[in-house]
N, C-alpha and C positions, 0 to 999 in steps of 0.2 A: 427572603428575596433580596437580591443584591441591587443596590442603586448604582447605575452605571456612572463612570467617571466622566467620560467625554460625551456630553450632551449639549445641545443648543436649545434655546428657548425662544418663544415668541413673547413679545411684550404686550401684556393684556391687562385690562382693568377688571379686577374682581372685587366687587364691593364686599367688604367683610363687616357686616353690621354687628354691632355689639362686640367688635374685636378691636382692641387698641394695638397699635404698633409698638407702644411703649413696653419695655420689659417689666414683667410682673414679679413683684417681690412678696406678694401676699402669700400666706401659707396655704398649701394645698388642703390641709385639714379643714380650714374655714370654707373653702370652695366645696368640698365634699359634703360638709354638714348641711349646706344649703341646696344640695342636689344639683349643683351646677358644674361639677368637675368635668363631666363628659362634654358639655357644651363649650367650656373654656378650653379644654384640650383640643377639641376639633377646630375651634376658632384659631388657635395658634397654628395648627397644621395647615389649615387653608390659607391663612394670612401669609405664612412664611414659605409654603411649599407649592401652592397651586399655580403660581406664575410659571413654573416648570411642569408640574404634574397636573396636566389638564388634558382633556380630549383634544386630539390633534396637535398636542405639543410635542416637544422633542424627547421628553422623558418617556421611559418605556411603559408607564402606566399613569392613570389619573388618580388624584386624591381630592375629589370635589363632592363626593357623596359619603354618607355614613358607611355604606356597604363597602366602598372602595378603601376607606380608611381602616375599617375593621379587618378586612382581608390581609392588609399589610401591617397590622398592629405591631407584631413582634419585631419586624424589620425596622419600623419607624422608631420604636423605643431604642433599638440597638444603635442605629446610625445617628440619632440625636444625642444619645448618651455619650458616644464617642466623638461628637462634634464633627463627624464627617458630613452631615447634613444639618441644616442648610449650608451650602458652601460659603464659607467666610474665612479667609486665610489669616487675617490679622488678629493678633491677640490684643487685649485691652491695654491701652497706654494712658498717660495722663490727659490726653486729648481725645474726646469722643468723636466718632465718625458720623456723618449725617445719614448714611444709608446702611447702617450696621444690620446685617441679616442674621447675625448669630442669635442664639437663644440664651436667656439667663438661666442660672442654676435652678431657680424655682420653676421656670417653664419646662425645662428638661425633666425635673422631678415630677411635675404634675402629669405630663404625658406618660411617664414610666408608671406611676401609681395607677392611672386610669387603665392602662393596658393590663397591668398585673391584676387589677380588680375585676377583669372580665369585659371591659370596654362596653359598659352599659350605655345604650342609646339615649341621648338627651330627650327628655320628655317633650320639650318644645324649643323652638328658637333655631334649630339647625337649618331649616329651610331658608332662614334669613341670612345665613353666613355667605352663601354663594349662589348665584343664579346666572344662567347663561344669558338672561335678559340684560344683565349688567355688563356683558362683554361688548364693548363698543369699538369701532374701528380706530377712532382717534381719541385717546384719553384726555387730551388737553382741549378738546373741542375741535370744530372745523379749522383746518390750517389755512393760513393766508396764501400758501403756495404748496402744491403737491408736485413732486418730480418723480417720474417713474422710468425705469429702464425701457427703452424702445422695444427690445426683443428679449426673449428668455435665453438664458445661457444653459447649455446642456453639459453637465459635469460628467467626465469619464467614469464608467462603471468601476474600473479598477484603477485607483490612483492613491498617491500619498496626499498629505495636506497640500492644498492649492491656495495660493494667494493671487487673487484676481481683481483687476480694476475695471470698473464700469463708469463711463463718463456720460453725464446728463447736462446739457446746456440749461442754464437757469432761465433764459429767455427774458431776464429783467432788463428794462430800459433805463433804470435808475438804480443807484446804490440803495440798499436796504440794510437795516440793523436787525439781527436775529436774536431773539430772547429765549428761544427754545426749539426743539425738534423732536419728532417721533419717527423712529425708523421702523419700517415694516419689512422684515427679511423675506416674506412670502413663503419660503421653504425653510422653516427654522430647524429642520432636522439636520441640515448640512452646514448651517452658518455657525461657526464657533464665536467669532466676533467681527465687528466692522469698525473701520475708521472712516469718518466723514471728512473729506478734504476739499479745499477750494483751489481751483486753478484759474487765475485771471489772465493767463498768457495763451490759452488754447493749446498748449503743447501736449497735454494729455489727450485732447481730442484728436490731434494728428497721429499720435501713437495708436489710438483706437482705430482710426480709419485705415492706417497702414496695415493693420493686422488682418483685415479682411473678414474677421469674425465678430463675435460679441465680446468686447473688452480686450484687455491685454494682461499678460502674466507679470509677476514680480512681487516679492515681499516688500521691497523698497520702491516707492512710486517715483515718478518723474519729480525732479527737484522742485519744480514750480507748483506741484500739488502739495499743499501743506494744511495742517490744522490751523484755523484762523485765529489771529490776534492773541496768541498765547493761551488758547483754550484747549481743553481735552474734549473734542467732539467725537466720542466713541460710543459704541453700543456693545454691551456684553450680555451674557446670559442673565435673564431675570431683571434687567435694568428697567426702572420705571422712568418715563420721561418727566421732565420738570421744566418750569419756566425759571429763568435766572432771577436773582434778586434785583432790587432797584439799583440802577446805575451800572448794571453789567449786561453787556450785549457784545456781539461780534459782527463785523462787516461782511456782507455778501455783495461784492461789487457788481455793477451792471455788466451784462454780457459775459459774465464769468461762467465757468463750468463747475458743477458739483461732482466729485469723484468718490464713489464707493470703493474702498479697499476691503474686500471680504476674505476672511480666512475660512475656507471651505473644507469640509471633511467628508470623505466617501462613506456611503452606507452599504456599498457592495451591490447596488442596483442603480438603474438609470434614474437620474434626478434632474429636474429643471428648476431654475430660479429666476424670478423677475421682481426685484426689490423696488421699494419706493420710499420716499421720505416726505413728511409733512413739516413745513417750516412756519414759525410764528414770528411775526415782525413787530417791531416797536419803532416809534418815531423819535424816541429819546436816545441821544448819543450817550455813550458810556462815560461815566465819571470816575471809573476805576480802570487802571491801565495794566494790562496783563502781559506777562512774558514767561516762557518756560525755560528752565535750565535743565538740560538732560545730562546728568552725570553719567558718562559712558567711557568705555575703553574698547578699542578694537585691535590692539596689538598685544595679544596674549595667547599663550598656549597652556592648556590644561593637561598635565601629564597623565598617561594611562595609569590606572589603579590608584590615583590620588583621591583620597576620600574627603579631604577638607581643604581644597584649594580656595583661596580667598582673594577677592579684588576689592579695592577701595578707591573712591574718588572724592574730592572735596572742592568747595567753591565758597569764597569769602565775599560777603556783600559790602560794596562800597557805599551803599545808601540804605536807609531803613526801608522795610517792605513788610508785607504780610504773606504768609504761606497758606494757600487755600487748599491744595491737594497734592498728593504724591501718587505717581503711577510707575511701578516697577515692571521690569520685563527680563525674563530669562527663559531658556529652553529646558530640556529634560534633564540636564545635569544639575540645574539649580536646586539648592538644598534649603538655604535660609537667606532672608533678605531683611535688611535694616535700613531705615532712614533716620538720621540723627541731626541734632542741632548742637553745636558748641557755641555757647554765648561768650561775649567778650570777657566776662568775669571767670571763665573756665568751667562753668556749669555745663554738663552734658545732659541732653534730654533725648530719649528715644521716642520719636513720634510715630514710627511704623515698625512693628516687629512681626515678621512672618516666619515662624520656626520651621514650617513644613510647606515649602513652596510647591505649587501644583500648577503647571501652565494651562491646565484645563479650566482654571477658575481665575484667570488674570482679570484685574479690574483697576480702576482708579479709586483712590481712597480720599474722599472729600471730608475735611474736618467740619464738624458741626459749627464751630466758631473758628474763623481764621486765626492763625497764630502770629502775633506781632513779632517781628524780627528787628533788632536794633542794628545800626551800622556796625560792621565788624563781626556779625554773626557768621558762622561757618556751617554750610550744609554738607552733610556726609552721606554718601551712599555706599553700602557694603553688601556684597553677595558672596556666599560660599557655595562651592560646587562639589558634587560627589561623582567622580569618574571611575567608579569601581564596579565590580560585579554585584555588590550588595545593593546598588541603586537599581531597583526593578524597572525604572523608566529609561535606563540607559539605552539609547538606540543601538549601541554596539555591545552585544553579549560578551564578546571578547574585547575589552576596552582598548582603545587606541588614543593617541594624542589628539585633542580637539582644540581648534582655534576659532576665532570669530568668523561668523558667516551668517547668511540670511536663511539657510535651510534649517529644518528642525534637527538635522543631524549635526549641524554646527552649534555654536553656542553664542549667546549675547550677554552683555552687561549693560543694563540701563536702569537708572533710578531718576525719573523726571520729577522736578519740583515745579509746581505752578505758583508763581508769585504775582502779587499786584501791589501797586502804589496808588496814592491819591493825587500824585503830581507827575505830570509828564516828564519834567526835568529829572526827577529821581529815576524814573524808569529808563530814560535815555542813557543815564550813566551806567545803570545795571546792564542794559542791553549792550553797551560797548564792551563791558567785561565779558558778557556771554559770547559775543562775537569773537573776542580774542581766545577764549577758552575753546570754542569750536574750531578755530583755525589750528590750534595746537593738536586737538584730537584728530582732525583730518590729516595733518602733516604726519603725525606719528603712525596713524593707521595706514596711510598710503605707503610710507617707507616700509612698514611691516609687510604689506601685501606685495610690494615689489621684491622683497627678500624671498617671499614664497614663490613668486612667478616673475622673474626678471624680464620676460619677453611680453608682458602684458602692456600693450600700447595705451589702453584706456587709463591704467593706473599711472603711467608716466605722464600722460596728459593732465590727469587730476593733480599730480604732484606739481607740475608746472603752474597750474591754476592757483594752488595754495601759495606757492612761492611768489607769484605775481601779487596776490592780495597782501602779502607780507612785505612787499617792496624789495624782495630778494631777486633782482632781475637777472643776475648772472646764472643762478641756479635754475631760475624759471626757463631761460633760454636753452640750457643744456637738457633739461627734462623734456621740453616740447620738441626739440630736435630729435631726441631719442625716440619719442612717441611716433614722429613722422617717419623715421628710419624703419621702425617696426611695422607701421601701417601707413603707407603713403596716401590712403584714402580716408584718413581720420579727419573729418570736417572740423571737429572741435579743436584739434591740435593746431590747425591752420588759423582758426579764429583767435585762439589765445596767443599764438605767435604774432598775429596781426596786432593784438593789444600790446604785446611786448614792444613792438616797433613804434607804436603810438606813444607809449610811455617813455621810450628812449629817443623820441623825436626824429623818427625816420619815416616820414609819411609815404614815401614811394614803396618801401618794403612792406609797410603796413597795408597799403592798398593792394599789393600783389597777393598777400596772404588772405585778406578778407575776400578777394575775388575767388581764390582757390577754395575757400570754405563754402561759398554759396554755389559754386559750380558742382560741388559734391552734395550739398544740402541747401537747396534754395529756400528752405523754411527757417533759416537762421536769422531771426529778426535782428539780433544784436549786431551781426556782421553787416547787414544792410544799413542799420543806423550809423555805424561807424564809417561806412563808405559815404553816407550822406554828409557827415562832418568833413571828411577828407576832401570831397568835391566842393564844398563851400570854401574851404581854405584855398583850393585851386581855382576858385571862381567859375567852376563848371556847374552853374546853378540848376540848369534843367536836369542834368544827370543826378545832382544831389536830391532834387525833388522826387525823382523816380525811386530812388532807394529809400527815402523816408516814407513814401507811399507804400512801398512793399513791406517795410517794417511795421507800419500801422495796420496793414492788411493782415499780417501774420498775428500781431498782438494788438488788438483794439484798445488796450489799456496803456499803450506807449504814448504818454502825454508829451514827452519831449519831441517825438517824431511829429505829433499833431501840431505842436506849436511852431516847429520849424517849417512845416508845410504852409501854415498860415502866414508866417513871416515872408516866405518866398513868394507866395501869391500876392501879398500886399505890395511887393516890389516888382510885380509884373511877370513872374515866372510860373 
């Protein structure tokens, strides 16, 4: 029996009594002599496999009874011996992972010997390994807050992979710190993975409302919807929910929205989904400060028939930090992935090695013990790609040149490192480095995209934005004017051109362009806020107040607008 590659799973608690998650190195001969080999083999299978292989799960069959296990015995022995199952892509390195799903050599051998000996049913104890009575809705106990999609989404019967966003207002009246979450996909047959993002600007909500349906499309979400505070808030196949360790939490601001970004896969029939999430709060503020550095490149071309195309990115730390986790990402041309550390003394350490990448089993890899990194340590991300006919996953049977893109027929290069420090000042310095790195990534990527599509107004606008952030005003002006020439109704281009004129001290032209922006898109909170400042400078206080009010209405977290309104009101306006 073949184990399917592309499956999704529900996260469920299955009590495995008498079953340790620790890898067993005791000899199978000893287990057999005590008449316990069958019980131990079954406990391993249930502990490591039943989160996927359960009744109602996404796997094609269940493995929760002796009869079910015996029926698939030969297949189980085969896929565990080849390490195809349970799915765990990383090979062992010098640093152990906290949620390692792989089996030890002795576990694999014990299963193999039990199958070959006839799979004798354990005399007792099997009934204690798994019970449906132990399947609870919330594994971490009753959540402090449950958020659920208002309406179900109907996935098209015939479709490719879909990336869809669902927006749920938190309803919180005060900021809360989150120490854990439990995601319930509802229809785990079609959910490949999920990213949990926070939007405190309500911009995702407006996109949702503008669509007229349930949620909105896109692999890349609205810029303002992000994973919080440098954390990986994701859900993958078979992932068990956990509460964070002491001193670790992330902020869920008052009046913010929670955004589910779901990767959905068609089953060939009509499917519905209505997911929810349970959140667990803590009153303790974090004492560890997190930030992610995503080593990425978006200006590349992988030639057709190239079997070993390799990309590499690096980042050197200006301050000491700790490495908590690594999360790589590539599509179907991805072949092998490595994350390395080069220490200041020249020593090289490979902390993540995936020799056979499979996008069906992507995950974050959390180290059992965070890795201390000295000042001057360099983080390395490497991915090799196979764009030949020999790659059976290649979306193009007749290979073509492939470049960066967000669809599965495009390719991506991402190796994200989760860092933390114990001092905010250290993190601030590292964050400044990361911001500069990201600016260069975006600049090079945008130039590359414009080379591919010189008439793309949005890319010219983004290029102007990047130049503005770098203080390259002349290049910013030329790029934004080009964007407007290509698309006279591009609200963002007028907004950034307004910023250009503010930066170059031309308030009248700035005012003109901000007004143009909000005439096209009245939900541009930043344009309203900038008009508020301009009208203060022109002593048109009542008009200033109106624009600050509109900015605050659009984005309730705009504290600058709130304070300006209060100041104006204190002065009688």
